C-alpha positions in Angstrom: 24.5 19.8 -23.2 24.3 22.7 -20.5 24.8 25.7 -23.5 22.2 23.5 -25.6 19.5 23.8 -23.2 20.4 27.3 -22.6 20.2 28.1 -26.2 16.7 26.2 -26.1 14.7 28.0 -22.9 16.2 31.3 -24.1 14.7 31.2 -27.5 11.3 30.0 -25.9 11.7 33.7 -24.2 12.3 35.2 -27.0 10.5 33.9 -29.6 7.7 34.0 -27.4 8.6 37.5 -26.3 9.9 39.1 -29.6 8.4 37.0 -32.2 10.2 34.6 -34.6 10.9 37.3 -37.2 12.6 39.9 -34.9 14.8 37.5 -32.7 18.6 37.2 -34.6 20.7 34.8 -34.2 22.9 37.7 -32.7 20.3 38.3 -29.9 20.2 34.3 -28.7 24.1 34.5 -28.7 23.8 37.4 -26.3 21.5 36.1 -24.5 23.2 33.1 -23.7 26.9 35.0 -23.3 28.0 32.9 -26.5 28.7 32.9 -29.9 25.8 32.5 -32.4 27.6 30.3 -33.9 26.8 27.8 -31.8 23.2 27.8 -32.2 23.4 26.3 -35.7 26.1 24.3 -34.3 23.6 22.4 -32.0 20.4 22.8 -33.4 20.9 23.4 -37.4 18.9 26.6 -37.6 16.9 28.9 -36.1 14.0 27.7 -38.3 14.6 24.1 -36.8 14.4 25.8 -33.2 11.4 27.2 -34.0 9.8 23.5 -34.9 11.2 22.1 -31.4 9.3 24.8 -29.8 6.4 24.4 -31.7 6.1 20.8 -31.2 6.5 20.8 -27.5 3.6 22.7 -27.5 1.8 20.9 -29.3 2.7 17.7 -27.7 1.4 19.8 -24.7 -2.1 20.2 -26.1 -2.1 16.6 -27.2 -1.1 15.3 -23.7 -3.6 17.3 -22.3 -6.5 16.0 -24.3 -5.7 12.9 -23.5 -5.8 13.6 -19.7 -9.3 14.8 -19.8 -10.5 12.1 -21.9 -9.0 9.6 -19.3 -10.6 11.9 -16.8 -13.8 11.7 -18.3 -13.8 7.7 -18.7 -14.1 8.0 -22.3 -12.3 5.9 -24.8 -9.5 7.7 -26.7 -11.0 8.4 -30.1 -7.9 10.1 -32.6 -10.0 11.5 -34.5 -12.4 13.2 -32.1 -9.1 13.7 -30.0 -7.1 16.1 -32.9 -10.8 17.5 -33.5 -10.5 19.0 -29.7 -7.0 19.8 -30.1 -7.5 21.8 -33.1 -10.0 24.0 -31.5 -8.2 24.5 -28.0 -5.4 25.6 -30.6 -7.6 27.7 -31.8 -9.0 29.3 -29.0 -5.4 29.6 -27.7 -4.4 31.7 -30.2 -7.4 33.9 -29.9 -6.4 34.4 -26.5 -2.8 35.3 -26.9 -1.3 38.0 -29.0 2.3 36.4 -28.8 1.5 32.8 -29.6 -0.9 34.1 -32.4 2.1 36.3 -34.0 4.9 33.5 -33.6 2.7 30.7 -35.1 1.7 33.4 -38.3 5.2 34.1 -38.6 6.6 30.0 -39.0 3.6 29.3 -41.0 3.8 32.8 -43.5 7.5 32.0 -43.7 7.0 28.1 -44.2 9.4 26.9 -41.4 8.1 23.6 -40.9 8.1 22.6 -44.8 11.4 24.1 -45.1 12.6 22.2 -42.1 11.1 19.4 -43.1 9.0 19.0 -40.0 5.4 18.8 -41.4 4.4 15.4 -39.4 3.9 13.2 -41.4 3.9 10.2 -38.7 0.8 12.0 -37.2 -1.0 12.1 -40.5 0.0 8.6 -41.6 -1.6 7.4 -37.9 -4.6 8.8 -39.0 -4.6 6.9 -42.5 -4.3 4.1 -40.6 -6.6 4.4 -37.9 -9.3 5.3 -40.4 -8.4 1.8 -42.1 -7.5 4.1 -45.5 -5.3 1.6 -48.0 -3.8 4.0 -49.8 0.3 4.4 -50.9 2.6 6.3 -49.1 2.7 9.4 -51.9 -1.0 9.8 -51.8 -1.0 10.5 -47.5 1.6 12.4 -47.8 -0.3 14.6 -51.1 -3.5 14.6 -48.3 -1.1 15.4 -45.1 0.9 18.5 -46.9 -2.9 19.3 -48.6 -4.3 19.5 -45.3 -1.3 21.7 -44.1 -1.4 23.7 -46.7 -5.1 24.3 -46.6 -4.9 25.1 -42.8 -1.9 27.7 -43.3 -3.7 29.6 -46.3 -7.0 29.8 -44.3 -5.2 31.0 -41.2 -3.0 33.8 -42.8 -6.4 34.7 -44.9 -8.4 34.8 -41.7 -6.0 37.0 -40.2 -5.8 39.5 -42.9 -9.5 39.8 -42.4 -10.3 37.9 -46.1 -12.3 35.3 -44.7 -15.1 37.2 -42.6 -16.0 34.1 -39.9 -16.1 33.8 -36.2 -13.2 31.2 -34.9 -15.7 28.7 -34.0 -16.6 28.7 -37.6 -13.0 28.6 -38.9 -12.0 25.5 -36.4 -15.6 24.4 -37.6 -13.6 24.0 -41.2 -10.1 23.2 -40.5 -11.8 19.8 -38.6 -14.5 19.2 -41.8 -11.9 19.9 -44.1 -9.1 17.2 -42.5 -12.5 14.6 -41.8 -13.3 14.7 -45.3 -9.5 14.2 -46.6 -9.9 11.1 -44.1 -13.1 10.0 -45.9 -15.1 10.0 -42.8 -18.1 12.3 -44.5 -20.6 9.7 -41.9 -18.8 11.3 -39.0 -18.1 15.0 -39.5 -21.3 16.2 -37.5 -20.8 13.9 -35.0 -16.9 15.0 -34.3 -17.5 18.7 -34.4 -20.5 18.9 -32.3 -18.3 16.0 -29.9 -15.4 18.3 -29.8 -16.9 21.6 -29.5 -18.8 20.5 -26.3 -15.9 18.7 -25.2 -13.6 21.6 -25.2 -16.0 24.1 -23.7 -16.5 21.3 -20.7 -12.2 21.3 -20.1 -10.5 23.6 -17.8 -9.5 26.8 -19.4 -6.2 26.5 -20.7 -3.5 29.8 -20.5 -0.2 30.4 -22.7 2.4 31.8 -20.2 5.7 32.8 -20.5 7.9 30.8 -23.0 4.6 29.2 -24.5 4.1 27.0 -21.2 0.3 26.1 -21.3 -1.5 25.4 -18.0 -4.7 24.9 -16.4 -6.1 28.6 -14.7 
């Protein structure tokens, strides 16, 4: 388990500093003084390592948002919180080239889909919160549709094919998710709330190895 943890820690540092694409199995093995085959033994693939690191980063954002709801003595609203999380993630990428590169690479290489890591449980929770009566195949279609939309517009935005600010980009991502969940009547409310809530939060920074901290 010590070696497994060493590999994970090394991957967090190297993916952050070099990016996902330029980090090789050989380099990861050399970083922990071990055979690179141990990466596949413990984690299955470099992609699975990237998924774990990405999920840890996103869960940290989710926990921070939940803490802020509690500090502001607000009832936790999953849809509103999700919108805040989208804004935070977008703003963190805007201010951090390393994070932006890592996220762009795992999205452009379809790592989350290849590794069966698109978060279906998260989307199913949203479906249940919205009290939508639909078969599993349908919420999976919506889930992958939302994921594909964000993946496509993220790449297009980075390539300069969509001329808009990050706020407008985040607004579009939130609005699309709400429309998929049939929450048309809450779009304006949640867009306004999440924008104001996020602006009032303490500033967040992403440091070495994807560590999120308060400034």
